[in-house]
N, C-alpha and C positions, 0 to 999 in steps of 0.2 A: 470694171475690167483691171484685174492687177497687174502690175509690169510684169510678172511670169507669164499671166497665160496673154498678155500682149505678146509679150519673144514667143510661145510655144505657137502660137497661132501665125505670127508673122511668117517665123522658120516653117512650119506646114507650107505656105507655100514658095520656098527655094525650092527653084529645082538645080539640081548640082548636078546629073546626069553628063551633060559637056565634059564636065572635069573625070569621069568616069568613076562617079561615087552617087549613093545614095543615103539618103538626111533618113534618123533612126528617132522616135523618143527628140524630138525636135531639137537638137544641137547638136547628135554626134551623125559627122563622116564615117560613113564605112563604106571602103571602094565595095565594087556590086561586084565583083565578081565575089570575092572574102565573107557577104551576106549572104549570095544564094549558097556559096559554101554550107554557112553556120545552119543557112535554112532549109539545106538538104540530110544534114547530119541531123539536125532536133527534128526534123521526121520520120530520119530511120531510126530513132533514140526513144519518139514517142514525146518527148522532153520539148518544151516551147521555151521558143528563147527567147517570146517579149511579154514573160509571164511572172517571170523574177529568180525561176530556180536556175539560180546562178549561183554559182559563193560567193560571200562578204569577201569581196578585196575587189581594193579601185584596183583594175587591171584589168587588161587585158589576154586570154586564154590560148594566143598566137604566140609561140616559143618565138620566133623571127620578128617580131614588131615589139617587143622587150627592149629597153632601155638594156647597152653594154651596163657594167659596172656600176648598172642603178643611177647614173650621169646624164640627166638630159639638158643637152646643148641648147642655147635658146639664142635668138637675136631678135630685134624689133625693127620692120619696114619702113620705109621712109615716111609711113602714113599716119604713123601712129604719135603721139602729142606727150609731153612731159605727165601732163596730170593722171595718161592712161598708162601712163608705164608705171609711174608711181603705184598705179593699182593693181598693177600687175608684179609689181614688185612685191607688196601686201601679202595678197594670190598665193605668190612660190615660195613664202617665208610657210603662209598658213599650209602650205603641201608640203614643204621640208619640215616642217613639225611632226605634222600627222600620216606622212609616210618613210619609206627606206629609199626614196628617188634626191640626191643632190641636182641643183639646179645650177649651173655654169652660165658662158654671158660665150658662144662660140666664137672663137679665133676662125683665122681666114681654113685651115687643114683643118676643120670638120662640114663634112660631108650633110651631115644627117641633121638635123634641127627643125626645133620649133618654132617658124618666121611669124611673129603675133606684128598681126596688121592690123587696121583698121578703116582699108576702101571700096567694101564687098557687102553684097547686103546679109545680114544675118549671123546667129555665136553662132558656130558649130570649129568641128578638129576632128582630126584625124585619130584614134581612139592607140595607146602604143608610138614606136617609132615607124615611119616612114622608110622601109627597106630602099626608096626611089629613089632619094637626097630628099631636100629638102620639104616640110608640110606647111602646111598654111595654119592658123588660129584665127579665125575671122573671130572679128570683137564692133560688130555693126552696129549701127546710133541705138541705146538702148538697152545693149551689154555692158555697157563701161560702167560699171559698178561690180566691188570686190566680192560681192555677196553671187553674180553673175557666173567670175570664174571661180569658185571655189566650190569642193563635192559636198553632198551632203552630212 
């Protein structure tokens, strides 16, 4: 079994419902209400949410989840060690080279930001900006490799 297969298997066992989240494709956390809306919309238009019938774009269709001015603020939870921080910074550089996004370390005035952490099980995050405040991007055991944190 490859590392990617193990990650998918391990994440398939995660239950994020206590956080109001549904895990899809092994590592994408979606608010359960948003997921139900997407499924209802897909059923109404006869388009599958899961079969790849989507625009070739690295992002979210929800306008309210797009980062203002394409700036993604981020911070590191105290659980993230220096080695993992280096891997995250490599991944950020990769994203900045291939997308229109700019990643900036947050200051105290930034209320909406990605909070990289390693103290929970699994590898998962919401897609886009969390409009309710900081959002966790969890890099659980086995996920702390640059390839895991990069788009295909």
